[in-house]
DOTI-731869 format. One record per residue (C-alpha): residue number from 1; residue in one letter; x, y, z. Coordinates in pm, whole numbers, plus 50000, padded with zeros to 5 digits. Last residue first. Layout:
BEGIN
NUM:A:X:Y:Z
...
//
This chain:
BEGIN
727:X:50371:47267:47218
726:X:50305:47452:46936
725:X:50049:47238:46675
724:X:49840:47061:46906
723:X:49875:47319:47208
722:X:49782:47601:47008
721:X:49519:47478:46756
720:X:49328:47300:47088
719:X:49381:47642:47296
718:X:49204:47861:46920
717:X:48957:47585:46903
716:X:48819:47692:47236
715:X:48896:48009:47161
714:X:48668:48043:46858
713:X:48401:47825:47020
712:X:48405:48086:47319
711:X:48347:48370:47070
710:X:48062:48206:46927
709:X:48071:48102:46554
708:X:47764:48283:46288
707:X:48007:48156:45999
706:X:48065:48536:45892
705:X:48198:48663:46183
704:X:48458:48448:46125
703:X:48700:48717:45983
702:X:48578:48901:46290
701:X:48591:48684:46575
700:X:48983:48654:46401
699:X:49077:48979:46408
698:X:48974:49002:46779
697:X:49144:48673:46864
696:X:49455:48852:46782
695:X:49751:48544:46685
694:X:49800:48645:46346
693:X:49918:48496:46032
692:X:49632:48304:45981
691:X:49641:47997:45732
690:X:49660:47714:46041
689:X:49424:47960:46235
688:X:49129:47930:45993
687:X:49196:47548:45925
686:X:49139:47495:46326
685:X:48804:47703:46293
684:X:48683:47500:45972
683:X:48773:47156:46159
682:X:48620:47276:46477
681:X:48272:47337:46326
680:X:48306:47055:46083
679:X:48349:46835:46394
678:X:48037:46959:46593
677:X:48071:47152:46890
676:X:48007:47066:47247
675:X:48081:46697:47396
674:X:48336:46632:47153
673:X:48465:47006:47200
672:X:48501:46870:47551
671:X:48643:46545:47494
670:X:48928:46703:47246
669:X:49055:46943:47558
668:X:49380:46800:47544
667:X:49663:46999:47740
666:X:50001:47051:47645
665:X:50237:47305:47820
664:X:50394:47579:47641
663:X:50379:47882:47804
662:X:50081:47972:47565
661:X:49924:47656:47656
660:X:49853:47753:48007
659:X:49824:48147:47970
658:X:49519:48016:47735
657:X:49384:47793:48000
656:X:49365:48073:48267
655:X:49249:48287:47999
654:X:48983:48013:47887
653:X:48868:48015:48301
652:X:48804:48381:48325
651:X:48582:48363:47998
650:X:48373:48025:48132
649:X:48334:48314:48494
648:X:48476:48185:48802
647:X:48372:48019:49116
646:X:48681:47701:49078
645:X:48411:47453:49076
644:X:48149:47659:48825
643:X:48449:47690:48562
642:X:48532:47273:48587
641:X:48142:47235:48552
640:X:48208:47449:48201
639:X:48530:47271:48100
638:X:48379:46976:48139
637:X:48646:46747:48367
636:X:48812:46497:48148
635:X:49066:46391:48451
634:X:49382:46553:48283
633:X:49131:46824:48173
632:X:49118:46882:48625
631:X:49482:46801:48642
630:X:49544:47097:48424
629:X:49288:47323:48579
628:X:49421:47217:48910
627:X:49765:47325:48826
626:X:49659:47669:48691
625:X:49446:47709:49005
624:X:49737:47610:49241
623:X:49973:47855:49114
622:X:50294:47650:49049
621:X:50393:47846:48739
620:X:50765:47884:48798
619:X:50835:48225:48975
618:X:51024:48518:48782
617:X:51387:48526:48733
616:X:51442:48888:48660
615:X:51699:48959:48370
614:X:51647:49332:48424
613:X:51892:49388:48626
612:X:52146:49237:48472
611:X:52178:49437:48146
610:X:52361:49280:47883
609:X:52692:49457:47765
608:X:52671:49383:47432
607:X:53014:49361:47221
606:X:52822:49359:46881
605:X:52943:49013:46803
604:X:52952:48838:47127
603:X:52594:48964:47194
602:X:52437:48889:46820
601:X:52569:48540:46852
600:X:52442:48462:47179
599:X:52069:48587:47048
598:X:52096:48365:46774
597:X:52226:48090:46994
596:X:51934:48130:47230
595:X:51701:48140:46926
594:X:51795:47803:46807
593:X:51763:47630:47099
592:X:51457:47768:47185
591:X:51180:47612:46962
590:X:51068:47260:47197
589:X:51318:47304:47482
588:X:51167:47673:47533
587:X:50819:47584:47479
586:X:50802:47338:47706
585:X:50964:47466:47991
584:X:50727:47812:47951
583:X:50794:48114:47734
582:X:50455:48341:47718
581:X:50695:48607:47950
580:X:51069:48542:47939
579:X:51213:48344:48235
578:X:51203:48004:48052
577:X:51477:48213:47781
576:X:51710:48223:48121
575:X:51737:47835:48147
574:X:51751:47767:47770
573:X:52023:48012:47742
572:X:52187:48367:47628
571:X:51865:48519:47695
570:X:51891:48905:47587
569:X:51709:49107:47838
568:X:51548:49367:47560
567:X:51558:49184:47223
566:X:51357:48833:47393
565:X:51140:49056:47571
564:X:51024:49216:47236
563:X:51023:48817:47145
562:X:50770:48765:47402
561:X:50549:49049:47321
560:X:50565:48941:46982
559:X:50431:48556:47030
558:X:50661:48236:47054
557:X:50618:47954:46841
556:X:50232:47949:46770
555:X:50261:48304:46649
554:X:50471:48219:46353
553:X:50172:48034:46183
552:X:50277:47648:46114
551:X:50404:47469:45840
550:X:50681:47306:46083
549:X:50958:47440:45841
548:X:50792:47733:45771
547:X:50727:47797:46101
546:X:51109:47794:46213
545:X:51226:48049:45909
544:X:50961:48235:46010
543:X:51057:48255:46368
542:X:51421:48310:46263
541:X:51294:48606:46027
540:X:51101:48742:46361
539:X:51419:48664:46566
538:X:51643:48878:46358
537:X:51402:49244:46322
536:X:51396:49173:46704
535:X:51755:49152:46719
534:X:51813:49457:46510
533:X:51588:49627:46702
532:X:51715:49606:47035
531:X:51380:49646:47270
530:X:51425:49932:47536
529:X:51552:49906:47867
528:X:51912:50037:47775
527:X:51942:50177:47410
526:X:51693:50083:47080
525:X:51401:50260:46934
524:X:51115:49984:46897
523:X:50958:50115:47150
522:X:50854:49901:47479
521:X:50491:49975:47601
520:X:50378:50317:47827
519:X:50070:50272:48002
518:X:50198:50357:48365
517:X:50424:50632:48227
516:X:50091:50812:48012
515:X:49919:50755:48344
514:X:50128:50887:48629
513:X:50081:51263:48524
512:X:50314:51483:48783
511:X:50094:51791:48885
510:X:50160:52070:48722
509:X:50363:52349:48961
508:X:50191:52643:49122
507:X:50293:53012:49134
506:X:50110:53244:49325
505:X:50208:53596:49285
504:X:49970:53873:49478
503:X:49623:53936:49464
502:X:49479:54197:49702
501:X:49097:54140:49754
500:X:49121:53786:49706
499:X:49453:53756:49889
498:X:49294:53923:50194
497:X:48952:53708:50190
496:X:49190:53389:50157
495:X:49414:53532:50462
494:X:49088:53552:50673
493:X:49041:53197:50558
492:X:48819:53034:50294
491:X:48612:52732:50392
490:X:48661:52411:50165
489:X:48419:52126:50325
488:X:48644:51813:50318
487:X:48560:51712:50676
486:X:48255:51810:50776
485:X:48323:51909:51149
484:X:48687:51968:51085
483:X:48620:52216:50794
482:X:48912:52227:50567
481:X:49122:52513:50485
480:X:49163:52789:50211
479:X:49393:53039:50186
478:X:49611:52875:50463
477:X:49943:52800:50220
476:X:49886:52501:50245
475:X:49559:52454:50168
474:X:49600:52700:49839
473:X:49880:52467:49740
472:X:49600:52166:49728
471:X:49401:52408:49561
470:X:49635:52522:49299
469:X:49739:52176:49218
468:X:49364:52030:49183
467:X:49309:52337:48914
466:X:49638:52296:48706
465:X:49497:52081:48462
464:X:49204:52279:48434
463:X:49417:52563:48371
462:X:49522:52430:48035
461:X:49133:52358:47951
460:X:49069:52691:48022
459:X:48858:52859:48250
458:X:48529:52989:48292
457:X:48300:52689:48268
456:X:48065:52829:48571
455:X:48240:53086:48763
454:X:47976:53377:48686
453:X:47717:53106:48867
452:X:47441:53016:48665
451:X:47545:52663:48638
450:X:47544:52614:48973
449:X:47179:52569:48952
448:X:47215:52327:49272
447:X:47038:52050:49104
446:X:47244:52074:48786
445:X:47575:52114:48932
444:X:47486:51769:49132
443:X:47408:51593:48811
442:X:47707:51689:48696
441:X:47749:51941:48400
440:X:48089:51989:48420
439:X:48205:52335:48309
438:X:48572:52299:48444
437:X:48503:52572:48691
436:X:48160:52419:48909
435:X:48337:52077:48829
434:X:48656:52206:49026
433:X:48473:52350:49282
432:X:48243:52020:49339
431:X:48558:51811:49347
430:X:48717:52022:49608
429:X:48435:51991:49911
428:X:48146:52194:49953
427:X:47928:52405:50139
426:X:48102:52733:50169
425:X:47837:52922:50070
424:X:47846:52832:49675
423:X:47971:53187:49596
422:X:48192:53207:49845
421:X:48403:52906:49715
420:X:48392:52992:49368
419:X:48493:53337:49475
418:X:48811:53163:49619
417:X:48863:52939:49308
416:X:48848:53214:49077
415:X:49095:53398:49288
414:X:49355:53102:49315
413:X:49282:53099:48938
412:X:49403:53451:48888
411:X:49721:53411:49153
410:X:49796:53119:48925
409:X:50154:53191:48737
408:X:50370:52902:48669
407:X:50616:52720:48774
406:X:50871:52426:48603
405:X:50927:52131:48790
404:X:51136:52021:49063
403:X:51350:51677:49029
402:X:51543:51712:49425
401:X:51255:51912:49529
400:X:50971:51662:49362
399:X:51182:51313:49421
398:X:51222:51401:49784
397:X:51533:51507:50043
396:X:51643:51848:49926
395:X:51341:51995:50156
394:X:51242:52281:49913
393:X:51076:52592:49991
392:X:51114:52607:50345
391:X:50828:52659:50599
390:X:50668:52322:50706
389:X:50386:52397:50941
388:X:50236:52108:51102
387:X:49835:51980:51108
386:X:49913:51623:51005
385:X:49806:51701:50632
384:X:50045:51949:50626
383:X:50327:51778:50754
382:X:50278:51516:50462
381:X:50262:51762:50184
380:X:50541:51959:50305
379:X:50785:51670:50313
378:X:50594:51585:49987
377:X:50710:51915:49820
376:X:50477:51981:49553
375:X:50443:51783:49214
374:X:50101:51598:49381
373:X:50013:51295:49189
372:X:50152:51105:49476
371:X:49986:51315:49752
370:X:49674:51392:49607
369:X:49590:51001:49535
368:X:49658:50971:49872
367:X:49393:51218:50016
366:X:49149:51100:49760
365:X:49212:50775:49902
364:X:49101:50881:50233
363:X:48796:51099:50115
362:X:48695:50789:49942
361:X:48740:50580:50241
360:X:48521:50841:50458
359:X:48257:50828:50207
358:X:48249:50494:50197
357:X:48219:50386:50552
356:X:47932:50688:50596
355:X:47733:50501:50314
354:X:47788:50193:50506
353:X:48004:49898:50340
352:X:48000:49713:50035
351:X:48129:49991:49783
350:X:48470:50022:49999
349:X:48649:49754:49784
348:X:48555:49942:49480
347:X:48770:50228:49605
346:X:49056:50004:49667
345:X:49015:49906:49309
344:X:49004:50268:49178
343:X:49292:50318:49385
342:X:49516:50045:49226
341:X:49375:50190:48875
340:X:49568:50530:48986
339:X:49897:50351:49000
338:X:50158:50437:49247
337:X:50534:50303:49378
336:X:50609:50427:49695
335:X:50918:50438:49758
334:X:51062:50559:50115
333:X:51434:50574:50132
332:X:51616:50578:50533
331:X:51981:50656:50552
330:X:52065:50689:50958
329:X:51858:50866:51238
328:X:51839:50563:51405
327:X:51499:50490:51330
326:X:51589:50529:50987
325:X:51294:50309:50806
324:X:50981:50263:51032
323:X:50840:50542:50953
322:X:50733:50465:50644
321:X:50494:50263:50757
320:X:50319:50540:50988
319:X:50323:50780:50714
318:X:50135:50536:50451
317:X:49890:50471:50676
316:X:49820:50789:50788
315:X:49804:50894:50445
314:X:49522:50630:50347
313:X:49480:50327:50226
312:X:49827:50245:50097
311:X:49978:50248:49740
310:X:50072:49900:49682
309:X:50434:49772:49612
308:X:50508:49985:49904
307:X:50911:50032:49986
306:X:51057:50113:50322
305:X:51434:50122:50309
304:X:51718:50142:50552
303:X:51562:49974:50837
302:X:51845:50012:51081
301:X:51681:50114:51397
300:X:51466:49787:51423
299:X:51200:49839:51667
298:X:50897:49629:51576
297:X:50565:49746:51782
296:X:50316:49722:51524
295:X:50547:49641:51216
294:X:50374:49363:50996
293:X:49993:49326:50976
292:X:50026:49604:50707
291:X:50102:49354:50519
290:X:50445:49230:50411
289:X:50759:49162:50193
288:X:51052:49154:50504
287:X:51427:49183:50358
286:X:51803:49119:50421
285:X:51737:48824:50607
284:X:51938:48664:50911
283:X:51954:49020:51018
282:X:51849:48913:51404
281:X:51558:49174:51327
280:X:51431:49013:51008
279:X:51509:48655:51104
278:X:51283:48708:51444
277:X:51012:48827:51204
276:X:51027:48501:50975
275:X:51015:48318:51258
274:X:50731:48494:51449
273:X:50559:48415:51109
272:X:50616:48081:51046
271:X:50492:48023:51445
270:X:50162:48238:51388
269:X:50097:47989:51067
268:X:50055:48269:50782
267:X:49730:48458:50724
266:X:49799:48717:50942
265:X:50098:48819:50689
264:X:50480:48809:50680
263:X:50685:48728:50372
262:X:51058:48614:50387
261:X:51374:48758:50180
260:X:51734:48733:50108
259:X:51758:48809:49776
258:X:51985:48607:49513
257:X:51682:48609:49241
256:X:51456:48380:49315
255:X:51468:48491:49668
254:X:51305:48816:49537
253:X:51065:48637:49344
252:X:50990:48411:49629
251:X:50885:48710:49834
250:X:50744:48873:49577
249:X:50460:48569:49541
248:X:50381:48581:49891
247:X:50343:48908:49956
246:X:50120:48943:49624
245:X:49904:48667:49804
244:X:49849:48834:50125
243:X:49737:49152:49968
242:X:49805:49485:50001
241:X:50192:49466:49986
240:X:50464:49674:50186
239:X:50835:49632:50154
238:X:51044:49611:50427
237:X:51418:49678:50460
236:X:51790:49605:50560
235:X:52083:49687:50374
234:X:52307:49411:50238
233:X:52303:49505:49887
232:X:52120:49875:49819
231:X:52180:49877:49457
230:X:52024:49508:49455
229:X:51742:49621:49605
228:X:51675:49912:49373
227:X:51702:49664:49067
226:X:51489:49432:49219
225:X:51236:49668:49306
224:X:51255:49811:48969
223:X:51223:49458:48778
222:X:50904:49357:49034
221:X:50754:49697:48873
220:X:50810:49627:48539
219:X:50438:49580:48417
218:X:50447:49966:48577
217:X:50403:50130:48885
216:X:50471:50528:48835
215:X:50717:50610:49100
214:X:50685:50807:49386
213:X:50959:50954:49643
212:X:51057:51062:50018
211:X:51343:51049:50180
210:X:51358:50993:50529
209:X:51654:51143:50738
208:X:51427:51444:50844
207:X:51163:51294:50957
206:X:50929:51582:51036
205:X:50613:51457:51269
204:X:50712:51729:51529
203:X:50595:51630:51899
202:X:50293:51740:51994
201:X:50161:51710:52345
200:X:49816:51851:52437
199:X:49721:51939:52768
198:X:49316:51771:52796
197:X:49044:51979:52780
196:X:48870:51858:52488
195:X:48879:51541:52663
194:X:48577:51376:52688
193:X:48738:51031:52517
192:X:48488:51084:52230
191:X:48570:51421:52095
190:X:48955:51405:52206
189:X:48949:51140:51953
188:X:48741:51325:51689
187:X:48961:51634:51700
186:X:49256:51431:51686
185:X:49130:51207:51371
184:X:48998:51557:51198
183:X:49352:51746:51297
182:X:49528:51454:51163
181:X:49671:51182:51379
180:X:49926:50954:51302
179:X:50207:50800:51625
178:X:49928:50801:51880
177:X:49865:50839:52219
176:X:49580:50914:52492
175:X:49625:50980:52857
174:X:49346:50926:53095
173:X:49312:51052:53454
172:X:49081:50823:53684
171:X:48746:50816:53675
170:X:48612:50410:53805
169:X:48494:50127:53612
168:X:48197:50263:53444
167:X:48353:50558:53393
166:X:48599:50402:53222
165:X:48378:50176:53020
164:X:48173:50458:52883
163:X:48511:50618:52802
162:X:48631:50340:52607
161:X:48316:50288:52374
160:X:48397:50380:52051
159:X:48705:50168:52115
158:X:48527:49900:51994
157:X:48441:50049:51667
156:X:48809:50001:51591
155:X:48939:50208:51274
154:X:49323:50154:51117
153:X:49384:50474:50930
152:X:49165:50693:51147
151:X:48865:50879:51000
150:X:48614:50643:51188
149:X:48817:50753:51505
148:X:48894:50578:51816
147:X:49177:50367:51609
146:X:49353:50711:51621
145:X:49398:50631:51998
144:X:49685:50366:51908
143:X:49802:50337:52274
142:X:49494:50427:52530
141:X:49687:50513:52863
140:X:49442:50504:53175
139:X:49572:50594:53557
138:X:49669:50508:53849
137:X:49394:50219:53882
136:X:49341:50118:54292
135:X:49145:49784:54315
134:X:48792:49675:54327
133:X:48615:49824:54072
132:X:48855:49676:53833
131:X:48712:49318:53955
130:X:48362:49445:53887
129:X:48527:49529:53500
128:X:48717:49175:53443
127:X:48378:48995:53498
126:X:48147:49244:53363
125:X:48339:49170:52985
124:X:48340:49510:52820
123:X:48696:49577:52926
122:X:48834:49231:52753
121:X:48691:49389:52413
120:X:48923:49726:52466
119:X:49240:49515:52477
118:X:49363:49499:52834
117:X:49759:49546:52925
116:X:49845:49611:53279
115:X:50130:49797:53435
114:X:50189:49833:53788
113:X:50170:49491:53919
112:X:50267:49326:54271
111:X:49987:49584:54418
110:X:49856:49243:54633
109:X:49562:49291:54432
108:X:49723:49320:54108
107:X:49912:49001:54109
106:X:49627:48789:54268
105:X:49439:48930:53948
104:X:49709:48797:53712
103:X:49717:48433:53899
102:X:49327:48435:53815
101:X:49372:48513:53452
100:X:49687:48269:53374
99:X:49439:47965:53565
98:X:49152:48047:53355
97:X:49349:48025:53013
96:X:49476:48331:52849
95:X:49496:48364:52488
94:X:49159:48578:52507
93:X:49304:48872:52721
92:X:49449:49053:52993
91:X:49832:49129:52991
90:X:50036:49168:53255
89:X:50337:49408:53431
88:X:50518:49410:53716
87:X:50466:49070:53845
86:X:50741:48895:53640
85:X:51017:49094:53810
84:X:51356:49199:53621
83:X:51199:49524:53650
82:X:51326:49638:53298
81:X:51299:49253:53222
80:X:50956:49245:53299
79:X:50883:49579:53137
78:X:50980:49406:52751
77:X:50778:49099:52833
76:X:50491:49318:52900
75:X:50500:49513:52580
74:X:50614:49228:52358
73:X:50312:49051:52470
72:X:50070:49401:52437
71:X:50194:49440:52106
70:X:50091:49047:51977
69:X:49752:49075:52170
68:X:49678:49405:51953
67:X:49444:49685:52007
66:X:49631:49829:52328
65:X:49451:49972:52624
64:X:49708:50047:52956
63:X:49539:50061:53236
62:X:49787:50149:53503
61:X:49776:49978:53861
60:X:49791:50175:54194
59:X:50058:50417:54347
58:X:50254:50583:54093
57:X:50599:50593:53995
56:X:50615:50297:53818
55:X:50329:50408:53583
54:X:50484:50718:53555
53:X:50719:50542:53390
52:X:50558:50323:53155
51:X:50326:50531:53063
50:X:50524:50832:52868
49:X:50800:50536:52821
48:X:50561:50391:52568
47:X:50539:50702:52308
46:X:50960:50731:52270
45:X:50950:50903:51948
44:X:51041:50567:51726
43:X:50706:50643:51570
42:X:50566:50963:51566
41:X:50445:51130:51918
40:X:50118:51308:51967
39:X:50042:51261:52323
38:X:49691:51406:52464
37:X:49727:51423:52813
36:X:49443:51441:53101
35:X:49589:51548:53453
34:X:49707:51408:53796
33:X:50008:51566:53831
32:X:50203:51243:53732
31:X:50005:51299:53443
30:X:50131:51604:53359
29:X:50518:51540:53509
28:X:50514:51272:53223
27:X:50413:51466:52951
26:X:50672:51732:53017
25:X:50948:51479:53081
24:X:50868:51327:52737
23:X:50872:51611:52513
22:X:51150:51580:52339
21:X:51359:51274:52471
20:X:51444:51206:52810
19:X:51776:51168:52981
18:X:52051:50961:53130
17:X:51845:50651:53029
16:X:51898:50319:53232
15:X:51504:50227:53233
14:X:51394:50203:53584
13:X:51653:50347:53785
12:X:51755:50576:53504
11:X:51431:50715:53437
10:X:51329:50734:53850
9:X:51687:50961:53892
8:X:51563:51208:53616
7:X:51224:51179:53799
6:X:51410:51287:54131
5:X:51548:51542:53992
4:X:51287:51683:53840
3:X:51078:51689:54149
2:X:50754:51450:54171
1:X:50476:51641:54302
//
């Protein structure tokens, strides 16, 4: 047994630290004693040291199973620097040559290597298993152990075979480590690894320095992000997006608006990706825009904000990503933008998977939605998700606590929930309980004859709005619980039964309703961030005047949405005007001079302070799809053939062409019209638009319904009309 004094000496000798952090010393001692060990420690807590130090002390080689090649390399490089010895640590994976593999084996045979990093896939190879049977293994460390569980945010099927592989190579103590594990995931890990009796070391998941906020994701989300970053000028930050395309586009938008930002995603060239990462670490840039591929093993202590452009697929992923902020204990702002539609899209992505995977994905998304929409303390909600109690009523460091909503008494509603869970034999999830109390006659409700229950349709419409919050608060207060084995199924606890027999005050606040805010449209009400009604009226008059001079309908010049944007952001030169939605370079140069002159005069006369944060420069229309469409039209490619070649519907192609001509780019589709429509039809529809006072397509379809024109024909001629007369 290594004494406490010797352990501290080893820490100083190998790593240069004077003291251990948190549970590190107890964890290391447990490994040295030859016991299985389970470590739950948040990002930045010092998990790596928990297996690196005992590996240096014990005889033999420690096998560290890790999911990422890049992470392995970083860890190996770090260990080699610490020991000043290249043989001390190695990795085995698909990136190595045969000569390199032989060299690694030789170092291990000669007892030079204390730590070997391997991917789980590598351990399935008989060559490696046979070799490892011949050497002394001190212990196995399974990093990112949440990958074992299908309920984990980064499930890897190959992780499920680790126990079998260990038994095949040779039994030794096992340490499993993860930064994010719910009680369900923890249970899965221990069960799969056969380490139910392992000593559990759980550090608090509470990061007191982190501020949590969820904002509605509106059409102005990029403006909101730019404004936030400029308010935090010079600070390091990470922005997470779900798609690679959005990463690229957002990074470019930020650069156009004077923010030093670069993209990072798995689809990039590895050299470019590493270069961008290094620039962020070396503070050559302030912001990295990334997919979840970024951040694993990255230890930048002074990240001051983490923004989620898209809400993550799970709360585990969210926690891990936000955990990269404020690792030095300083400021860390975590802002997530939420739109229910984003979750609906994510749910659709799971529909191609197995029924089990689909159900798990749905449950994880439901937890994420609950967090976003909840009006209770976000810290308390997060910590409860990870099986940790947070007793404070107000953390004073999240949006819900700093702006609390009015609470209402809900003890009767909670009693109704508990009674319904008991009446349904504790076999159903929250959705079913809500459906019963709300009187929703779904197929499942009818199948189980739940319409006969006393509680069926027993609550008011106002109470229905409170139900999700009541169930969520009841879980946190431990009146009800979710079953571990069948995750999501509600059970009534002893405390819940006691409450039912003797109800006490139980107050909740209604969930945040993002729907109204997300769908909000500009109001002609004046004030900052709203349309200037006087200017809007003058712009409409000017448009009408210019339309008469050119004998074209006003909408051909600029649509109402474009005028609203002008009357909100006050562009005073042509360059600024081109950043207005629906105003491309073509339209700006053709019609823009009079409009910017009017706006400039209005700003000067009324001493208007233009909102700098609202004048967001957008990416120039460099979409590969749009460029290829314009080029194809120039080559006179039939539009139906063009749609097919691009793998899109014909209607989607027309959407793209409409966007092109509305921004001021001229296209000539006469060759196609001559092929698919007769001249009289084209002229008739063209004349209609010449005399129409609105560009609205549905109005045109209705007005022309007696002529039996197809919607596609009307759209095609409308494109020709706007292109010919407006561009």
